[in-house]
PyMOL Python script that loads the backbone (N, CA, C, O; Angstrom):
from pymol import cmd

cmd.read_pdbstr("""\
ATOM      1  N   MET A   1       3.383 -54.317 -37.798  1.00  0.00           N
ATOM      2  CA  MET A   1       4.654 -52.983 -37.892  1.00  0.00           C
ATOM      3  C   MET A   1       3.025 -51.660 -37.779  1.00  0.00           C
ATOM      4  O   MET A   1       1.863 -51.975 -38.036  1.00  0.00           O
ATOM      5  N   LYS A   2       3.501 -50.291 -37.340  1.00  0.00           N
ATOM      6  CA  LYS A   2       3.010 -49.962 -37.237  1.00  0.00           C
ATOM      7  C   LYS A   2       2.561 -48.732 -38.338  1.00  0.00           C
ATOM      8  O   LYS A   2       3.647 -48.499 -38.869  1.00  0.00           O
ATOM      9  N   ARG A   3       1.595 -47.838 -38.962  1.00  0.00           N
ATOM     10  CA  ARG A   3       1.036 -47.124 -39.535  1.00  0.00           C
ATOM     11  C   ARG A   3       0.925 -45.893 -39.417  1.00  0.00           C
ATOM     12  O   ARG A   3      -0.031 -45.368 -38.846  1.00  0.00           O
ATOM     13  N   ASN A   4       2.196 -45.053 -40.109  1.00  0.00           N
ATOM     14  CA  ASN A   4       2.253 -43.756 -39.359  1.00  0.00           C
ATOM     15  C   ASN A   4       0.899 -43.038 -40.466  1.00  0.00           C
ATOM     16  O   ASN A   4       0.947 -43.228 -41.681  1.00  0.00           O
ATOM     17  N   LYS A   5      -0.092 -42.332 -39.899  1.00  0.00           N
ATOM     18  CA  LYS A   5      -1.089 -41.868 -41.176  1.00  0.00           C
ATOM     19  C   LYS A   5      -0.659 -40.858 -41.749  1.00  0.00           C
ATOM     20  O   LYS A   5      -1.007 -40.769 -42.926  1.00  0.00           O
ATOM     21  N   LYS A   6       0.092 -39.904 -41.285  1.00  0.00           N
ATOM     22  CA  LYS A   6       0.576 -38.538 -41.445  1.00  0.00           C
ATOM     23  C   LYS A   6       1.454 -38.291 -42.226  1.00  0.00           C
ATOM     24  O   LYS A   6       1.587 -37.211 -42.801  1.00  0.00           O
ATOM     25  N   TYR A   7       2.621 -39.877 -42.428  1.00  0.00           N
ATOM     26  CA  TYR A   7       3.251 -40.300 -43.884  1.00  0.00           C
ATOM     27  C   TYR A   7       2.934 -40.434 -45.355  1.00  0.00           C
ATOM     28  O   TYR A   7       3.365 -39.990 -46.419  1.00  0.00           O
ATOM     29  N   ILE A   8       1.203 -41.917 -44.585  1.00  0.00           N
ATOM     30  CA  ILE A   8       1.204 -42.177 -45.633  1.00  0.00           C
ATOM     31  C   ILE A   8       0.212 -40.996 -46.446  1.00  0.00           C
ATOM     32  O   ILE A   8       0.081 -40.917 -47.667  1.00  0.00           O
ATOM     33  N   ALA A   9      -0.376 -40.198 -45.516  1.00  0.00           N
ATOM     34  CA  ALA A   9      -1.389 -38.635 -46.563  1.00  0.00           C
ATOM     35  C   ALA A   9      -0.438 -38.048 -46.717  1.00  0.00           C
ATOM     36  O   ALA A   9      -0.939 -36.940 -46.525  1.00  0.00           O
ATOM     37  N   LEU A  10       1.017 -37.751 -47.001  1.00  0.00           N
ATOM     38  CA  LEU A  10       2.086 -37.487 -47.621  1.00  0.00           C
ATOM     39  C   LEU A  10       2.625 -37.831 -49.208  1.00  0.00           C
ATOM     40  O   LEU A  10       2.868 -37.247 -50.264  1.00  0.00           O
ATOM     41  N   ILE A  11       2.639 -39.369 -48.541  1.00  0.00           N
ATOM     42  CA  ILE A  11       2.656 -39.511 -50.184  1.00  0.00           C
ATOM     43  C   ILE A  11       1.330 -39.802 -51.391  1.00  0.00           C
ATOM     44  O   ILE A  11       1.207 -39.660 -52.607  1.00  0.00           O
ATOM     45  N   PHE A  12       0.500 -40.271 -50.285  1.00  0.00           N
ATOM     46  CA  PHE A  12      -0.926 -39.612 -51.458  1.00  0.00           C
ATOM     47  C   PHE A  12      -1.409 -38.617 -51.855  1.00  0.00           C
ATOM     48  O   PHE A  12      -2.324 -38.432 -52.657  1.00  0.00           O
ATOM     49  N   LEU A  13      -0.320 -37.426 -50.860  1.00  0.00           N
ATOM     50  CA  LEU A  13      -0.329 -36.053 -51.475  1.00  0.00           C
ATOM     51  C   LEU A  13       0.559 -35.438 -52.949  1.00  0.00           C
ATOM     52  O   LEU A  13       0.430 -34.902 -54.050  1.00  0.00           O
ATOM     53  N   CYS A  14       1.363 -35.910 -52.120  1.00  0.00           N
ATOM     54  CA  CYS A  14       2.377 -36.210 -53.669  1.00  0.00           C
ATOM     55  C   CYS A  14       2.220 -36.537 -54.286  1.00  0.00           C
ATOM     56  O   CYS A  14       2.177 -35.672 -55.160  1.00  0.00           O
ATOM     57  N   THR A  15       1.967 -37.736 -54.778  1.00  0.00           N
ATOM     58  CA  THR A  15       1.399 -38.644 -56.209  1.00  0.00           C
ATOM     59  C   THR A  15       0.157 -37.676 -56.315  1.00  0.00           C
ATOM     60  O   THR A  15       0.285 -36.800 -57.170  1.00  0.00           O
ATOM     61  N   ALA A  16      -1.299 -37.676 -55.431  1.00  0.00           N
ATOM     62  CA  ALA A  16      -2.227 -37.510 -56.165  1.00  0.00           C
ATOM     63  C   ALA A  16      -1.718 -35.605 -56.994  1.00  0.00           C
ATOM     64  O   ALA A  16      -1.611 -35.635 -58.220  1.00  0.00           O
ATOM     65  N   ILE A  17      -1.525 -34.541 -56.478  1.00  0.00           N
ATOM     66  CA  ILE A  17      -1.195 -33.556 -56.507  1.00  0.00           C
ATOM     67  C   ILE A  17      -1.309 -33.207 -57.928  1.00  0.00           C
ATOM     68  O   ILE A  17      -2.194 -32.658 -58.584  1.00  0.00           O
ATOM     69  N   PRO A  18       0.122 -33.800 -58.278  1.00  0.00           N
ATOM     70  CA  PRO A  18       0.698 -34.004 -59.376  1.00  0.00           C
ATOM     71  C   PRO A  18      -0.387 -34.438 -60.575  1.00  0.00           C
ATOM     72  O   PRO A  18      -1.031 -33.754 -61.371  1.00  0.00           O
ATOM     73  N   ILE A  19      -0.311 -35.715 -60.373  1.00  0.00           N
ATOM     74  CA  ILE A  19      -1.721 -36.194 -61.483  1.00  0.00           C
ATOM     75  C   ILE A  19      -2.502 -35.866 -61.724  1.00  0.00           C
ATOM     76  O   ILE A  19      -3.151 -36.309 -62.671  1.00  0.00           O
ATOM     77  N   TYR A  20      -2.979 -34.585 -60.740  1.00  0.00           N
ATOM     78  CA  TYR A  20      -4.421 -33.427 -60.471  1.00  0.00           C
ATOM     79  C   TYR A  20      -3.984 -32.649 -61.327  1.00  0.00           C
ATOM     80  O   TYR A  20      -4.769 -32.670 -62.275  1.00  0.00           O
ATOM     81  N   PHE A  21      -2.736 -31.625 -61.608  1.00  0.00           N
ATOM     82  CA  PHE A  21      -2.482 -31.078 -62.409  1.00  0.00           C
ATOM     83  C   PHE A  21      -2.015 -31.278 -63.951  1.00  0.00           C
ATOM     84  O   PHE A  21      -2.213 -30.599 -64.959  1.00  0.00           O
ATOM     85  N   PHE A  22      -1.552 -32.077 -63.799  1.00  0.00           N
ATOM     86  CA  PHE A  22      -0.849 -32.326 -64.885  1.00  0.00           C
ATOM     87  C   PHE A  22      -2.882 -32.759 -66.104  1.00  0.00           C
ATOM     88  O   PHE A  22      -2.972 -32.373 -67.270  1.00  0.00           O
ATOM     89  N   LEU A  23      -4.140 -33.575 -65.354  1.00  0.00           N
ATOM     90  CA  LEU A  23      -5.321 -33.940 -65.623  1.00  0.00           C
ATOM     91  C   LEU A  23      -5.474 -32.493 -66.164  1.00  0.00           C
ATOM     92  O   LEU A  23      -5.727 -32.297 -67.352  1.00  0.00           O
ATOM     93  N   LEU A  24      -5.313 -31.467 -65.259  1.00  0.00           N
ATOM     94  CA  LEU A  24      -5.819 -29.645 -65.607  1.00  0.00           C
ATOM     95  C   LEU A  24      -5.767 -29.279 -66.670  1.00  0.00           C
ATOM     96  O   LEU A  24      -6.607 -28.786 -67.423  1.00  0.00           O
ATOM     97  N   ILE A  25      -4.377 -29.603 -66.804  1.00  0.00           N
ATOM     98  CA  ILE A  25      -3.622 -28.904 -67.669  1.00  0.00           C
ATOM     99  C   ILE A  25      -4.278 -29.341 -69.063  1.00  0.00           C
ATOM    100  O   ILE A  25      -5.053 -28.734 -69.803  1.00  0.00           O
ATOM    101  N   MET A  26      -3.459 -31.121 -69.197  1.00  0.00           N
ATOM    102  CA  MET A  26      -4.045 -31.283 -70.337  1.00  0.00           C
ATOM    103  C   MET A  26      -5.470 -30.636 -71.055  1.00  0.00           C
ATOM    104  O   MET A  26      -5.486 -30.204 -72.208  1.00  0.00           O
ATOM    105  N   ILE A  27      -6.702 -30.659 -70.109  1.00  0.00           N
ATOM    106  CA  ILE A  27      -7.683 -30.311 -69.958  1.00  0.00           C
ATOM    107  C   ILE A  27      -8.066 -28.733 -70.456  1.00  0.00           C
ATOM    108  O   ILE A  27      -8.961 -28.404 -71.234  1.00  0.00           O
ATOM    109  N   PHE A  28      -7.256 -28.015 -69.867  1.00  0.00           N
ATOM    110  CA  PHE A  28      -7.227 -26.474 -70.695  1.00  0.00           C
ATOM    111  C   PHE A  28      -6.834 -26.886 -71.412  1.00  0.00           C
ATOM    112  O   PHE A  28      -7.685 -27.357 -72.167  1.00  0.00           O
ATOM    113  N   SER A  29      -5.610 -27.080 -71.799  1.00  0.00           N
ATOM    114  CA  SER A  29      -4.938 -27.099 -73.648  1.00  0.00           C
ATOM    115  C   SER A  29      -6.132 -27.566 -74.564  1.00  0.00           C
ATOM    116  O   SER A  29      -6.605 -26.876 -75.467  1.00  0.00           O
ATOM    117  N   VAL A  30      -6.689 -29.228 -74.101  1.00  0.00           N
ATOM    118  CA  VAL A  30      -7.667 -29.548 -75.431  1.00  0.00           C
ATOM    119  C   VAL A  30      -8.686 -28.422 -75.420  1.00  0.00           C
ATOM    120  O   VAL A  30      -9.068 -28.072 -76.536  1.00  0.00           O
ATOM    121  N   MET A  31      -9.313 -27.647 -74.141  1.00  0.00           N
ATOM    122  CA  MET A  31     -10.478 -26.534 -74.339  1.00  0.00           C
ATOM    123  C   MET A  31      -9.778 -25.815 -75.307  1.00  0.00           C
ATOM    124  O   MET A  31      -9.829 -26.045 -76.515  1.00  0.00           O
ATOM    125  N   ILE A  32      -9.121 -24.935 -74.760  1.00  0.00           N
ATOM    126  CA  ILE A  32      -8.119 -24.155 -75.984  1.00  0.00           C
ATOM    127  C   ILE A  32      -7.936 -24.427 -77.280  1.00  0.00           C
ATOM    128  O   ILE A  32      -8.342 -23.815 -78.268  1.00  0.00           O
ATOM    129  N   SER A  33      -7.167 -25.581 -77.176  1.00  0.00           N
ATOM    130  CA  SER A  33      -7.450 -26.234 -79.008  1.00  0.00           C
ATOM    131  C   SER A  33      -8.757 -26.263 -78.904  1.00  0.00           C
ATOM    132  O   SER A  33      -8.684 -26.365 -80.128  1.00  0.00           O
ATOM    133  N   LEU A  34     -10.502 -26.283 -78.541  1.00  0.00           N
ATOM    134  CA  LEU A  34     -11.173 -26.323 -79.646  1.00  0.00           C
ATOM    135  C   LEU A  34     -11.686 -24.951 -79.650  1.00  0.00           C
ATOM    136  O   LEU A  34     -12.308 -24.478 -80.601  1.00  0.00           O
ATOM    137  N   PHE A  35     -11.462 -24.434 -78.762  1.00  0.00           N
ATOM    138  CA  PHE A  35     -11.573 -22.901 -78.838  1.00  0.00           C
ATOM    139  C   PHE A  35     -11.260 -22.347 -80.859  1.00  0.00           C
ATOM    140  O   PHE A  35     -11.823 -21.775 -81.792  1.00  0.00           O
ATOM    141  N   PHE A  36      -9.979 -23.045 -80.491  1.00  0.00           N
ATOM    142  CA  PHE A  36      -9.047 -22.499 -81.610  1.00  0.00           C
ATOM    143  C   PHE A  36      -9.732 -23.204 -82.958  1.00  0.00           C
ATOM    144  O   PHE A  36      -9.442 -22.661 -84.025  1.00  0.00           O
ATOM    145  N   TYR A  37     -10.307 -23.959 -82.992  1.00  0.00           N
ATOM    146  CA  TYR A  37     -11.043 -24.981 -83.862  1.00  0.00           C
ATOM    147  C   TYR A  37     -12.137 -24.305 -84.089  1.00  0.00           C
ATOM    148  O   TYR A  37     -12.455 -23.906 -85.209  1.00  0.00           O
ATOM    149  N   ILE A  38     -13.033 -24.057 -82.684  1.00  0.00           N
ATOM    150  CA  ILE A  38     -14.093 -23.214 -83.456  1.00  0.00           C
ATOM    151  C   ILE A  38     -13.429 -22.250 -84.232  1.00  0.00           C
ATOM    152  O   ILE A  38     -13.449 -22.598 -85.413  1.00  0.00           O
ATOM    153  N   ILE A  39     -12.867 -21.216 -84.064  1.00  0.00           N
ATOM    154  CA  ILE A  39     -12.681 -19.888 -84.528  1.00  0.00           C
ATOM    155  C   ILE A  39     -11.992 -20.204 -85.891  1.00  0.00           C
ATOM    156  O   ILE A  39     -12.396 -19.947 -87.025  1.00  0.00           O
ATOM    157  N   LYS A  40     -10.913 -20.791 -85.513  1.00  0.00           N
ATOM    158  CA  LYS A  40     -10.125 -20.643 -86.993  1.00  0.00           C
ATOM    159  C   LYS A  40     -10.555 -22.221 -88.178  1.00  0.00           C
ATOM    160  O   LYS A  40     -10.664 -22.305 -89.402  1.00  0.00           O
ATOM    161  N   GLY A  41     -10.670 -23.055 -87.265  1.00  0.00           N
ATOM    162  CA  GLY A  41     -11.321 -24.077 -88.355  1.00  0.00           C
ATOM    163  C   GLY A  41     -10.009 -24.924 -89.022  1.00  0.00           C
ATOM    164  O   GLY A  41      -9.840 -25.574 -90.053  1.00  0.00           O
ATOM    165  N   ASN A  42      -8.970 -24.460 -87.568  1.00  0.00           N
ATOM    166  CA  ASN A  42      -7.892 -25.837 -87.198  1.00  0.00           C
ATOM    167  C   ASN A  42      -7.735 -26.532 -86.048  1.00  0.00           C
ATOM    168  O   ASN A  42      -7.230 -25.838 -85.166  1.00  0.00           O
ATOM    169  N   PHE A  43      -8.020 -27.825 -85.676  1.00  0.00           N
ATOM    170  CA  PHE A  43      -7.372 -28.140 -84.248  1.00  0.00           C
ATOM    171  C   PHE A  43      -5.783 -28.556 -83.851  1.00  0.00           C
ATOM    172  O   PHE A  43      -5.148 -29.592 -84.052  1.00  0.00           O
ATOM    173  N   VAL A  44      -5.398 -27.173 -83.140  1.00  0.00           N
ATOM    174  CA  VAL A  44      -3.840 -27.367 -83.380  1.00  0.00           C
ATOM    175  C   VAL A  44      -3.076 -27.924 -81.934  1.00  0.00           C
ATOM    176  O   VAL A  44      -3.167 -27.103 -81.022  1.00  0.00           O
ATOM    177  N   PHE A  45      -2.550 -28.828 -81.687  1.00  0.00           N
ATOM    178  CA  PHE A  45      -2.560 -30.053 -79.994  1.00  0.00           C
ATOM    179  C   PHE A  45      -1.356 -30.685 -80.805  1.00  0.00           C
ATOM    180  O   PHE A  45      -1.332 -31.399 -81.807  1.00  0.00           O
ATOM    181  N   TYR A  46      -0.378 -30.159 -80.005  1.00  0.00           N
ATOM    182  CA  TYR A  46       1.364 -30.660 -80.564  1.00  0.00           C
ATOM    183  C   TYR A  46       1.524 -31.478 -78.993  1.00  0.00           C
ATOM    184  O   TYR A  46       0.878 -31.274 -77.966  1.00  0.00           O
ATOM    185  N   THR A  47       2.424 -32.278 -79.203  1.00  0.00           N
ATOM    186  CA  THR A  47       2.782 -33.426 -78.590  1.00  0.00           C
ATOM    187  C   THR A  47       3.851 -32.027 -77.177  1.00  0.00           C
ATOM    188  O   THR A  47       3.796 -31.784 -75.971  1.00  0.00           O
ATOM    189  N   GLU A  48       4.415 -31.681 -78.019  1.00  0.00           N
ATOM    190  CA  GLU A  48       5.092 -30.373 -76.672  1.00  0.00           C
ATOM    191  C   GLU A  48       4.200 -29.616 -75.823  1.00  0.00           C
ATOM    192  O   GLU A  48       4.719 -28.799 -75.062  1.00  0.00           O
ATOM    193  N   ASN A  49       2.499 -29.801 -75.827  1.00  0.00           N
ATOM    194  CA  ASN A  49       1.947 -29.621 -74.682  1.00  0.00           C
ATOM    195  C   ASN A  49       1.724 -30.709 -73.648  1.00  0.00           C
ATOM    196  O   ASN A  49       1.135 -30.309 -72.643  1.00  0.00           O
ATOM    197  N   ILE A  50       2.023 -31.857 -73.662  1.00  0.00           N
ATOM    198  CA  ILE A  50       1.850 -33.167 -73.333  1.00  0.00           C
ATOM    199  C   ILE A  50       3.388 -32.879 -72.167  1.00  0.00           C
ATOM    200  O   ILE A  50       3.244 -32.727 -70.954  1.00  0.00           O
ATOM    201  N   TYR A  51       4.322 -32.865 -72.642  1.00  0.00           N
ATOM    202  CA  TYR A  51       5.695 -32.623 -72.030  1.00  0.00           C
ATOM    203  C   TYR A  51       5.740 -31.445 -71.023  1.00  0.00           C
ATOM    204  O   TYR A  51       6.218 -31.478 -69.889  1.00  0.00           O
ATOM    205  N   ILE A  52       5.078 -30.264 -71.731  1.00  0.00           N
ATOM    206  CA  ILE A  52       5.405 -29.249 -70.638  1.00  0.00           C
ATOM    207  C   ILE A  52       4.508 -29.666 -69.510  1.00  0.00           C
ATOM    208  O   ILE A  52       4.975 -29.650 -68.371  1.00  0.00           O
ATOM    209  N   ALA A  53       2.682 -30.212 -69.803  1.00  0.00           N
ATOM    210  CA  ALA A  53       1.886 -30.241 -68.638  1.00  0.00           C
ATOM    211  C   ALA A  53       2.694 -31.078 -67.773  1.00  0.00           C
ATOM    212  O   ALA A  53       2.695 -30.743 -66.589  1.00  0.00           O
ATOM    213  N   SER A  54       3.673 -32.519 -68.233  1.00  0.00           N
ATOM    214  CA  SER A  54       4.203 -32.981 -66.803  1.00  0.00           C
ATOM    215  C   SER A  54       5.072 -32.558 -66.681  1.00  0.00           C
ATOM    216  O   SER A  54       5.635 -33.359 -65.936  1.00  0.00           O
ATOM    217  N   LYS A  55       5.857 -31.651 -66.896  1.00  0.00           N
ATOM    218  CA  LYS A  55       6.723 -31.197 -66.338  1.00  0.00           C
ATOM    219  C   LYS A  55       6.232 -30.108 -65.586  1.00  0.00           C
ATOM    220  O   LYS A  55       6.982 -30.002 -64.615  1.00  0.00           O
ATOM    221  N   LEU A  56       5.243 -29.141 -65.540  1.00  0.00           N
ATOM    222  CA  LEU A  56       4.788 -28.588 -64.608  1.00  0.00           C
ATOM    223  C   LEU A  56       4.206 -29.383 -63.671  1.00  0.00           C
ATOM    224  O   LEU A  56       4.098 -28.698 -62.655  1.00  0.00           O
ATOM    225  N   ALA A  57       3.888 -30.189 -63.536  1.00  0.00           N
ATOM    226  CA  ALA A  57       2.675 -31.435 -63.223  1.00  0.00           C
ATOM    227  C   ALA A  57       3.873 -31.563 -61.618  1.00  0.00           C
ATOM    228  O   ALA A  57       3.670 -31.200 -60.459  1.00  0.00           O
ATOM    229  N   ILE A  58       5.035 -32.207 -62.240  1.00  0.00           N
ATOM    230  CA  ILE A  58       5.903 -32.588 -61.640  1.00  0.00           C
ATOM    231  C   ILE A  58       6.762 -31.285 -60.221  1.00  0.00           C
ATOM    232  O   ILE A  58       7.015 -31.243 -59.017  1.00  0.00           O
ATOM    233  N   PHE A  59       6.877 -30.537 -61.352  1.00  0.00           N
ATOM    234  CA  PHE A  59       8.241 -29.437 -61.137  1.00  0.00           C
ATOM    235  C   PHE A  59       6.541 -28.171 -59.574  1.00  0.00           C
ATOM    236  O   PHE A  59       6.749 -27.770 -58.429  1.00  0.00           O
ATOM    237  N   LEU A  60       5.592 -28.087 -60.199  1.00  0.00           N
ATOM    238  CA  LEU A  60       4.222 -27.286 -59.097  1.00  0.00           C
ATOM    239  C   LEU A  60       3.391 -28.440 -58.149  1.00  0.00           C
ATOM    240  O   LEU A  60       2.642 -28.098 -57.234  1.00  0.00           O
ATOM    241  N   GLY A  61       3.656 -29.909 -58.530  1.00  0.00           N
ATOM    242  CA  GLY A  61       2.560 -30.337 -57.725  1.00  0.00           C
ATOM    243  C   GLY A  61       3.279 -31.679 -56.362  1.00  0.00           C
ATOM    244  O   GLY A  61       2.713 -32.605 -55.782  1.00  0.00           O
ATOM    245  N   ILE A  62       4.273 -31.323 -56.321  1.00  0.00           N
ATOM    246  CA  ILE A  62       5.007 -32.372 -55.587  1.00  0.00           C
ATOM    247  C   ILE A  62       5.140 -31.099 -54.484  1.00  0.00           C
ATOM    248  O   ILE A  62       4.777 -31.339 -53.332  1.00  0.00           O
ATOM    249  N   PRO A  63       5.708 -29.601 -54.839  1.00  0.00           N
ATOM    250  CA  PRO A  63       5.948 -29.329 -53.579  1.00  0.00           C
ATOM    251  C   PRO A  63       4.464 -28.650 -52.862  1.00  0.00           C
ATOM    252  O   PRO A  63       4.265 -28.275 -51.707  1.00  0.00           O
ATOM    253  N   ALA A  64       3.425 -28.676 -54.222  1.00  0.00           N
ATOM    254  CA  ALA A  64       1.912 -27.648 -53.417  1.00  0.00           C
ATOM    255  C   ALA A  64       1.262 -29.150 -52.851  1.00  0.00           C
ATOM    256  O   ALA A  64       0.358 -29.134 -52.015  1.00  0.00           O
ATOM    257  N   GLY A  65       1.730 -30.248 -53.309  1.00  0.00           N
ATOM    258  CA  GLY A  65       1.314 -31.922 -52.425  1.00  0.00           C
ATOM    259  C   GLY A  65       2.080 -31.432 -50.494  1.00  0.00           C
ATOM    260  O   GLY A  65       1.589 -31.462 -49.366  1.00  0.00           O
ATOM    261  N   ILE A  66       3.449 -31.038 -51.056  1.00  0.00           N
ATOM    262  CA  ILE A  66       3.846 -31.357 -49.384  1.00  0.00           C
ATOM    263  C   ILE A  66       3.628 -29.922 -48.413  1.00  0.00           C
ATOM    264  O   ILE A  66       3.642 -29.969 -47.183  1.00  0.00           O
ATOM    265  N   VAL A  67       3.353 -28.207 -49.478  1.00  0.00           N
ATOM    266  CA  VAL A  67       2.540 -27.711 -48.414  1.00  0.00           C
ATOM    267  C   VAL A  67       1.284 -27.607 -47.566  1.00  0.00           C
ATOM    268  O   VAL A  67       1.186 -26.880 -46.577  1.00  0.00           O
ATOM    269  N   PHE A  68       0.112 -28.585 -48.152  1.00  0.00           N
ATOM    270  CA  PHE A  68      -0.937 -29.162 -48.540  1.00  0.00           C
ATOM    271  C   PHE A  68      -0.818 -29.927 -47.035  1.00  0.00           C
ATOM    272  O   PHE A  68      -1.576 -29.861 -46.068  1.00  0.00           O
ATOM    273  N   TRP A  69      -0.206 -30.292 -47.130  1.00  0.00           N
ATOM    274  CA  TRP A  69       0.224 -31.782 -45.955  1.00  0.00           C
ATOM    275  C   TRP A  69       0.226 -30.981 -45.060  1.00  0.00           C
ATOM    276  O   TRP A  69      -0.759 -30.993 -44.322  1.00  0.00           O
ATOM    277  N   ILE A  70       1.311 -30.001 -44.789  1.00  0.00           N
ATOM    278  CA  ILE A  70       2.224 -29.352 -43.551  1.00  0.00           C
ATOM    279  C   ILE A  70       1.142 -28.606 -43.587  1.00  0.00           C
ATOM    280  O   ILE A  70       1.603 -27.795 -42.785  1.00  0.00           O
ATOM    281  N   GLY A  71      -0.387 -27.976 -43.934  1.00  0.00           N
ATOM    282  CA  GLY A  71      -1.096 -27.103 -43.650  1.00  0.00           C
ATOM    283  C   GLY A  71      -2.249 -27.718 -43.474  1.00  0.00           C
ATOM    284  O   GLY A  71      -3.151 -26.925 -43.206  1.00  0.00           O
ATOM    285  N   GLU A  72      -2.673 -29.179 -43.536  1.00  0.00           N
ATOM    286  CA  GLU A  72      -3.255 -30.232 -43.470  1.00  0.00           C
ATOM    287  C   GLU A  72      -2.800 -30.770 -41.891  1.00  0.00           C
ATOM    288  O   GLU A  72      -3.625 -31.270 -41.126  1.00  0.00           O
ATOM    289  N   CYS A  73      -1.527 -30.604 -41.580  1.00  0.00           N
ATOM    290  CA  CYS A  73      -0.979 -31.105 -40.083  1.00  0.00           C
ATOM    291  C   CYS A  73      -1.386 -29.923 -38.949  1.00  0.00           C
ATOM    292  O   CYS A  73      -1.864 -29.989 -37.817  1.00  0.00           O
ATOM    293  N   ARG A  74      -1.016 -28.961 -39.697  1.00  0.00           N
ATOM    294  CA  ARG A  74      -1.057 -28.152 -38.516  1.00  0.00           C
ATOM    295  C   ARG A  74      -2.509 -27.826 -37.935  1.00  0.00           C
ATOM    296  O   ARG A  74      -2.870 -27.635 -36.774  1.00  0.00           O
ATOM    297  N   ARG A  75      -3.273 -27.827 -39.228  1.00  0.00           N
ATOM    298  CA  ARG A  75      -4.586 -27.712 -38.613  1.00  0.00           C
ATOM    299  C   ARG A  75      -5.295 -28.410 -37.863  1.00  0.00           C
ATOM    300  O   ARG A  75      -6.155 -27.945 -37.114  1.00  0.00           O
ATOM    301  N   LEU A  76      -4.984 -29.735 -37.993  1.00  0.00           N
ATOM    302  CA  LEU A  76      -5.653 -30.705 -37.211  1.00  0.00           C
ATOM    303  C   LEU A  76      -4.853 -31.283 -35.742  1.00  0.00           C
ATOM    304  O   LEU A  76      -5.124 -32.362 -35.214  1.00  0.00           O
ATOM    305  N   GLY A  77      -3.517 -30.015 -35.085  1.00  0.00           N
ATOM    306  CA  GLY A  77      -2.733 -30.106 -34.803  1.00  0.00           C
ATOM    307  C   GLY A  77      -1.595 -31.485 -34.185  1.00  0.00           C
ATOM    308  O   GLY A  77      -1.125 -31.656 -33.060  1.00  0.00           O
ATOM    309  N   ILE A  78      -1.418 -32.408 -35.637  1.00  0.00           N
ATOM    310  CA  ILE A  78      -0.503 -33.079 -35.407  1.00  0.00           C
ATOM    311  C   ILE A  78       0.681 -32.171 -35.859  1.00  0.00           C
ATOM    312  O   ILE A  78       0.759 -31.105 -36.469  1.00  0.00           O
ATOM    313  N   LYS A  79       1.877 -33.345 -35.110  1.00  0.00           N
ATOM    314  CA  LYS A  79       3.399 -32.515 -34.656  1.00  0.00           C
ATOM    315  C   LYS A  79       3.902 -33.801 -35.774  1.00  0.00           C
ATOM    316  O   LYS A  79       3.640 -35.004 -35.776  1.00  0.00           O
ATOM    317  N   ILE A  80       4.732 -32.953 -36.691  1.00  0.00           N
ATOM    318  CA  ILE A  80       5.020 -33.551 -38.144  1.00  0.00           C
ATOM    319  C   ILE A  80       6.158 -34.346 -37.453  1.00  0.00           C
ATOM    320  O   ILE A  80       6.156 -35.575 -37.383  1.00  0.00           O
ATOM    321  N   PHE A  81       7.051 -33.615 -36.989  1.00  0.00           N
ATOM    322  CA  PHE A  81       8.510 -34.533 -36.915  1.00  0.00           C
ATOM    323  C   PHE A  81       7.817 -34.772 -35.260  1.00  0.00           C
ATOM    324  O   PHE A  81       7.115 -33.975 -34.637  1.00  0.00           O
ATOM    325  N   GLY A  82       8.200 -35.886 -34.913  1.00  0.00           N
ATOM    326  CA  GLY A  82       8.023 -36.172 -32.881  1.00  0.00           C
ATOM    327  C   GLY A  82       6.762 -36.650 -32.871  1.00  0.00           C
ATOM    328  O   GLY A  82       5.934 -36.694 -33.780  1.00  0.00           O
ATOM    329  N   LYS A  83       6.673 -37.178 -31.191  1.00  0.00           N
ATOM    330  CA  LYS A  83       5.982 -37.567 -31.303  1.00  0.00           C
ATOM    331  C   LYS A  83       4.492 -36.951 -30.372  1.00  0.00           C
ATOM    332  O   LYS A  83       3.404 -37.512 -30.507  1.00  0.00           O
TER     333      LYS A  83
END
""", "prot")
cmd.dss("prot")
cmd.show_as("cartoon", "prot")
cmd.util.cbc("prot")
cmd.orient("prot")
């Protein structure tokens, strides 16, 4: 079976970018919580932060992955649909 590398790259980008966004949002959330802990003395981290991070990662990460994929295909001169 012939593997088409451009579609493997699409699957990678549509899974890697949302995971990257999720981790990035979680790291920023923990950093902000640590900042407030240093200032005020109470560490505030809610479970809603995880829910919001996962929703944002999915709804922003998948379209961003597709946009990156289209950009890379255009940059390399690969036709997306067709031979």
